[in-house]
C-alpha positions as CSV (number, residue, x, y, z in Angstrom):
1,M,77.4,122.0,-32.6
2,R,79.3,123.0,-35.8
3,L,81.1,125.7,-33.8
4,A,81.9,123.1,-31.1
5,L,83.4,120.7,-33.7
6,A,85.5,123.5,-35.2
7,E,86.7,124.4,-31.7
8,A,87.5,120.7,-31.0
9,A,89.8,120.5,-34.0
10,R,92.0,123.2,-32.6
11,G,93.4,120.6,-30.1
12,Q,94.8,118.3,-32.9
13,G,98.3,117.1,-32.0
14,S,98.2,118.6,-28.5
15,V,95.8,116.4,-26.6
16,E,96.5,112.8,-27.7
17,P,96.0,110.2,-26.4
18,N,92.9,112.0,-25.2
19,P,90.2,112.8,-27.8
20,M,89.7,116.3,-29.3
21,V,86.7,117.9,-27.8
22,G,85.0,121.2,-28.2
23,A,82.2,122.8,-26.2
24,V,79.9,125.8,-26.6
25,V,77.7,127.3,-23.8
26,V,74.4,128.9,-25.0
27,R,71.8,131.0,-23.2
28,D,68.7,132.4,-24.9
29,N,70.1,131.3,-28.3
30,Q,73.3,133.4,-27.7
31,V,76.8,131.9,-27.3
32,I,78.2,133.0,-24.0
33,G,81.3,130.7,-23.8
34,V,83.4,128.6,-26.1
35,G,86.3,126.2,-25.2
36,H,88.2,123.1,-26.3
37,H,90.6,120.6,-24.7
38,A,93.8,122.3,-25.6
39,V,96.6,120.4,-23.9
40,Y,96.8,116.8,-22.6
41,G,96.4,116.8,-18.8
42,K,94.8,120.3,-18.7
43,D,91.2,121.5,-18.7
44,H,88.7,119.5,-20.7
45,A,86.5,121.3,-23.2
46,E,83.5,121.7,-20.9
47,V,85.6,123.2,-18.1
48,A,87.3,125.6,-20.6
49,A,84.0,126.7,-22.1
50,I,82.5,127.3,-18.6
51,K,85.5,129.4,-17.6
52,N,85.3,131.4,-20.8
53,C,81.6,132.3,-20.2
54,T,80.8,136.0,-20.3
55,Q,77.8,135.7,-18.0
56,S,76.2,133.4,-15.5
57,T,75.9,129.7,-16.6
58,M,72.9,129.0,-14.4
59,G,70.2,127.4,-16.5
60,A,72.2,127.5,-19.7
61,T,72.8,124.7,-22.3
62,I,76.2,123.3,-23.2
63,H,76.8,121.7,-26.6
64,V,79.8,119.2,-26.5
65,T,81.2,117.1,-29.2
66,L,81.8,114.0,-27.0
67,E,80.1,112.7,-24.0
68,P,81.3,114.4,-20.8
69,C,83.6,112.2,-18.7
70,C,82.5,110.9,-15.3
71,H,85.8,109.5,-13.9
72,H,88.9,110.9,-12.3
73,G,91.9,110.9,-14.7
74,K,94.4,113.7,-15.2
75,T,91.5,116.1,-14.3
76,P,88.3,115.7,-12.3
77,P,85.1,114.5,-14.0
78,C,83.5,117.0,-16.4
79,V,80.0,116.1,-15.2
80,D,81.0,117.6,-11.8
81,S,81.9,120.9,-13.5
82,I,78.5,120.9,-15.3
83,F,76.7,120.4,-12.0
84,K,78.6,123.2,-10.3
85,A,77.9,125.6,-13.2
86,G,74.2,125.0,-12.9
87,L,73.8,124.0,-16.5
88,R,70.3,122.6,-17.2
89,R,70.8,120.9,-20.5
90,V,73.6,119.1,-22.3
91,V,73.6,118.3,-26.0
92,V,76.1,115.6,-27.0
93,A,77.3,114.9,-30.6
94,T,78.4,111.3,-29.9
95,T,79.0,109.0,-26.9
96,D,82.5,108.2,-25.6
97,P,83.6,104.5,-26.1
98,F,86.3,104.8,-23.4
99,P,85.3,102.0,-20.9
100,Q,85.3,104.3,-17.9
101,V,82.8,106.6,-19.6
102,N,80.8,104.7,-22.3
103,G,77.4,106.1,-21.4
104,G,78.2,106.6,-17.8
105,G,78.6,110.4,-18.2
106,I,75.1,110.7,-19.7
107,Q,73.7,108.5,-17.0
108,R,75.1,110.6,-14.2
109,L,73.8,113.8,-15.8
110,R,70.3,112.4,-16.2
111,E,70.3,111.0,-12.7
112,A,71.1,114.5,-11.4
113,G,68.2,115.9,-13.3
114,V,70.1,117.5,-16.2
115,L,68.4,117.2,-19.6
116,V,70.6,115.3,-22.1
117,D,70.0,115.2,-25.8
118,I,72.2,113.0,-28.1
119,W,72.5,113.6,-31.8
120,P,71.2,110.5,-33.8
121,E,74.0,108.2,-35.0
122,S,72.7,108.7,-38.6
123,S,73.1,112.5,-38.5
124,D,75.9,114.4,-40.2
125,I,76.8,115.9,-36.8
126,A,77.4,112.5,-35.2
127,A,79.3,111.2,-38.2
128,D,81.6,114.3,-38.2
129,A,82.1,114.0,-34.4
130,V,83.2,110.3,-34.8
131,R,85.4,111.1,-37.9
132,L,87.1,113.9,-35.9
133,N,88.2,111.3,-33.3
134,L,88.6,108.1,-35.3
135,P,92.2,107.6,-34.0
136,F,91.0,107.8,-30.4
137,F,88.0,105.5,-31.1
138,K,90.2,102.9,-32.9
139,R,92.8,102.8,-30.1
140,V,90.1,102.4,-27.4
141,K,88.3,99.7,-29.3
142,T,91.2,97.7,-30.8
143,G,94.3,98.7,-28.8
144,R,96.0,99.8,-32.0
145,P,96.8,103.3,-33.3
146,F,95.1,104.8,-36.4
147,V,97.3,104.3,-39.5
148,I,97.7,106.9,-42.2
149,A,99.5,105.7,-45.3
150,K,101.2,108.6,-47.2
151,W,103.0,108.6,-50.5
152,A,103.8,110.9,-53.4
153,M,103.5,109.6,-56.9
154,S,103.6,110.5,-60.5
155,L,100.5,110.7,-62.7
156,D,101.4,107.2,-64.1
157,G,101.4,105.7,-60.6
158,R,105.1,105.5,-59.7
159,I,106.7,106.5,-56.4
160,A,110.2,106.5,-57.9
161,L,112.0,106.2,-61.2
162,A,113.2,102.8,-62.2
163,S,116.6,103.9,-60.9
164,G,115.1,104.4,-57.4
165,D,115.3,108.2,-57.5
166,S,112.3,109.8,-55.9
167,R,113.5,113.4,-54.9
168,W,111.4,115.3,-55.5
169,I,108.1,114.1,-56.9
170,S,105.8,116.5,-55.1
171,N,106.2,120.3,-54.9
172,E,107.5,122.4,-52.0
173,K,104.0,123.2,-50.7
174,S,103.1,119.5,-50.6
175,R,106.3,118.7,-48.8
176,A,105.6,121.5,-46.3
177,L,102.2,120.0,-45.6
178,V,103.8,116.6,-45.0
179,H,105.9,118.2,-42.3
180,E,102.7,119.6,-40.7
181,I,101.2,116.1,-40.7
182,R,104.4,114.6,-39.2
183,G,104.2,117.2,-36.4
184,R,100.7,115.9,-35.4
185,V,101.4,112.2,-35.2
186,D,102.9,109.9,-32.6
187,A,105.2,108.0,-34.9
188,I,106.5,107.9,-38.4
189,I,107.1,104.4,-39.8
190,V,109.4,103.3,-42.6
191,G,110.9,100.0,-43.8
192,I,114.6,99.2,-43.7
193,G,114.8,99.7,-47.5
194,T,113.6,103.3,-47.3
195,A,115.8,103.9,-44.3
196,M,118.9,102.7,-46.1
197,A,118.2,104.2,-49.5
198,D,117.1,107.7,-48.4
199,N,118.9,108.0,-45.0
200,P,116.0,110.2,-43.7
201,S,115.8,112.1,-40.5
202,L,112.0,111.6,-40.2
203,T,111.4,114.8,-38.3
204,A,108.8,117.6,-38.6
205,R,110.4,120.8,-39.9
206,P,109.5,123.2,-38.3
207,P,108.5,121.2,-35.2
208,G,104.8,120.6,-34.6
209,P,102.9,120.1,-31.3
210,R,104.2,116.5,-31.1
211,I,107.7,115.0,-31.5
212,P,107.0,111.8,-33.5
213,T,108.9,108.6,-32.6
214,R,110.9,107.3,-35.6
215,V,110.1,103.7,-36.3
216,V,112.0,101.4,-38.6
217,I,110.8,97.9,-39.4
218,D,114.1,96.1,-39.8
219,P,113.8,92.3,-39.4
220,R,117.6,91.6,-39.7
221,A,118.8,94.6,-37.8
222,E,120.5,96.1,-40.8
223,L,120.0,99.8,-40.0
224,P,123.5,101.4,-40.5
225,L,125.0,102.8,-37.3
226,E,126.2,105.8,-39.3
227,S,122.6,106.6,-40.5
228,I,121.0,109.8,-39.4
229,L,118.3,107.9,-37.5
230,V,120.9,106.0,-35.3
231,R,123.2,109.0,-34.9
232,T,120.3,111.1,-33.5
233,A,118.6,108.4,-31.5
234,N,119.7,109.9,-28.2
235,E,118.0,113.2,-29.2
236,I,114.8,111.9,-30.9
237,P,113.1,108.6,-30.0
238,T,114.0,105.9,-32.5
239,W,112.5,102.5,-32.3
240,V,113.8,99.6,-34.4
241,F,111.6,96.5,-34.8
242,C,113.7,93.4,-35.4
243,S,112.9,89.7,-35.6
244,L,113.8,87.4,-32.7
245,N,116.5,85.7,-34.9
246,A,118.3,88.9,-35.8
247,D,122.1,89.1,-35.2
248,R,122.6,89.6,-31.4
249,A,125.7,91.8,-31.9
250,R,123.8,94.1,-34.3
251,L,120.9,94.4,-31.8
252,E,123.3,95.3,-29.1
253,Q,125.0,98.0,-31.2
254,L,121.7,99.6,-32.0
255,Y,120.7,99.5,-28.4
256,E,124.0,101.1,-27.3
257,S,123.6,103.8,-29.9
258,G,120.3,104.9,-28.2
259,C,117.7,103.1,-30.2
260,K,114.9,101.2,-28.5
261,V,115.1,97.7,-30.0
262,V,111.9,95.7,-30.1
263,E,112.1,92.0,-31.0
264,L,109.1,90.4,-32.5
265,K,108.4,86.9,-33.9
266,P,108.6,87.0,-37.7
267,D,106.1,85.4,-40.0
268,E,106.9,82.4,-42.2
269,S,108.6,84.6,-44.8
270,G,110.9,86.2,-42.1
271,T,109.1,89.6,-42.2
272,I,107.4,91.3,-39.3
273,R,103.6,91.6,-39.2
274,P,102.4,95.2,-39.3
275,N,99.7,94.5,-36.8
276,D,102.2,93.1,-34.3
277,V,104.0,96.4,-34.6
278,L,100.8,98.3,-34.1
279,D,99.9,96.3,-31.0
280,H,103.2,97.3,-29.5
281,L,102.7,101.0,-30.4
282,G,99.2,101.1,-29.2
283,A,100.3,99.6,-25.8
284,A,102.7,102.4,-25.6
285,G,99.8,104.9,-25.8
286,M,100.2,105.9,-29.5
287,T,97.1,107.1,-31.2
288,N,98.1,108.2,-34.7
289,V,101.0,106.8,-36.9
290,L,102.1,107.8,-40.3
291,V,103.5,105.1,-42.7
292,E,105.8,106.7,-45.3
293,G,107.0,103.6,-47.1
294,G,108.6,102.1,-49.1
295,S,106.3,100.3,-51.4
296,R,106.9,96.8,-49.9
297,L,106.2,98.0,-46.4
298,L,103.0,99.8,-47.6
299,G,102.1,96.5,-49.3
300,R,102.5,94.5,-46.1
301,F,100.3,97.0,-44.2
302,F,97.8,96.8,-47.0
303,D,97.8,93.0,-47.0
304,D,97.4,93.0,-43.2
305,R,94.4,95.3,-43.6
306,A,96.2,97.7,-41.3
307,I,95.7,101.0,-43.2
308,D,92.9,103.2,-42.1
309,E,93.4,106.3,-44.2
310,V,95.5,107.3,-47.2
311,Q,97.0,110.6,-48.1
312,V,98.3,110.6,-51.7
313,F,100.1,113.5,-53.3
314,I,99.8,113.2,-57.1
315,A,102.2,115.3,-59.1
316,P,101.6,116.1,-62.8
317,V,104.6,114.2,-64.1
318,L,105.1,111.1,-66.1
319,F,107.9,108.6,-65.3
320,G,107.4,105.9,-67.9
321,G,109.9,103.0,-68.0
322,P,109.6,99.8,-66.0
323,A,107.0,99.9,-63.2
324,S,109.6,99.1,-60.6
325,Y,108.1,101.2,-57.8
326,P,104.3,101.0,-57.4
327,P,102.9,102.7,-54.3
328,I,101.6,99.5,-52.7
329,H,103.7,96.4,-53.5
330,G,101.6,93.8,-51.8
331,Q,101.2,90.0,-52.3
332,E,97.5,89.5,-51.9
333,L,95.4,89.1,-55.0
334,R,91.9,90.3,-54.8
335,P,89.0,90.1,-57.3
336,M,87.5,93.4,-58.4
337,E,84.5,93.1,-56.1
338,M,86.9,92.9,-53.1
339,V,89.2,95.8,-53.9
340,S,89.6,98.6,-51.3
341,R,87.5,101.6,-52.1
342,L,87.9,104.8,-50.3
343,T,85.1,106.6,-48.4
344,Q,84.9,110.3,-47.4
345,V,87.2,111.1,-50.3
346,R,88.6,114.7,-50.4
347,R,90.6,116.3,-53.1
348,V,92.7,119.4,-52.5
349,Q,94.8,121.3,-55.1
350,I,98.2,122.2,-53.8
351,G,99.8,124.2,-56.6
352,D,100.1,121.8,-59.5
353,D,99.9,118.8,-57.1
354,T,96.6,117.1,-56.1
355,L,96.2,115.7,-52.6
356,V,93.6,112.8,-52.4
357,T,92.6,111.6,-48.9
358,G,90.1,109.0,-47.9
359,L,89.3,106.3,-45.4
360,V,89.9,102.7,-46.5
361,S,86.7,100.8,-47.2
362,E,87.5,97.9,-44.8
363,L,88.2,100.3,-42.0
364,W,87.8,98.7,-38.6
365,T,84.3,98.9,-37.2
366,G,85.2,98.1,-33.6
């Protein structure tokens, strides 16, 4: 199953909104076929592994990281391919929460006389299989995409100097990794403050398997028409989330420039709720989104309990001066026993920088 999990990860960025799935066919304790879901709408992992087999599959066992599907979607049901291949046993890492599957694949296999074993939920294998597809699981269970909050900061916890200058905190290797991450997500989200201060392009360079939609949360429709985001809106999808009471002329100008303008009801303070934005992105089929700031936007996502994972690049520099730019400028005050603690924390050294990643402790449970 470890081989199947590694194989599944090869589909990252190319199969969404489908889950990443890997499969390994075994006969007499020898691997005879390996495959993964490589491209959305193409062969699923089970079919790919069966096609790649070097000998007959009759009576063999297939190890698959997610329950085989039993419904017609872009492709026929995987359980049918298992039947046709004559496989006698299926080992599943975790079940599929998708309503049209959700145990149905396992049931159909067992009804047809195929032996099915499922890894215990408490096992490392099952945990790793769920972790691999947390974005898929979240969107299926909540309708919202998985949210990664990313920022670079100094060793003393600032994402910019007091002057607002933030280029560049992290090193070139870290910035290259950020572009890789961008190329695997469905959307990159920034606030209007960041959009106006940095005039970013919000693209992956070089391009990755996905072209992320650029999303600006802009309650008053202030995004400059001469900004890179607006000027390239006809080439790269650009969505601007504005409040219902934004200036109509400005909304029309953004629309005519090629932006998709989404109007949402603001909260009492006049800002847009992050979870309202996520509801809209999830309904559009988005699975992974990257929030890149600024600090007030990250603070609103944090206060709305909308962050699932953090990726923080820490550079060995000290800014000093007034603490004008903390990474998360939220409004909610929490006692120490209720602070967000990360789980599954990983640390990676990237030159002199340190990348810390982890899941937020109040991660949705579905």
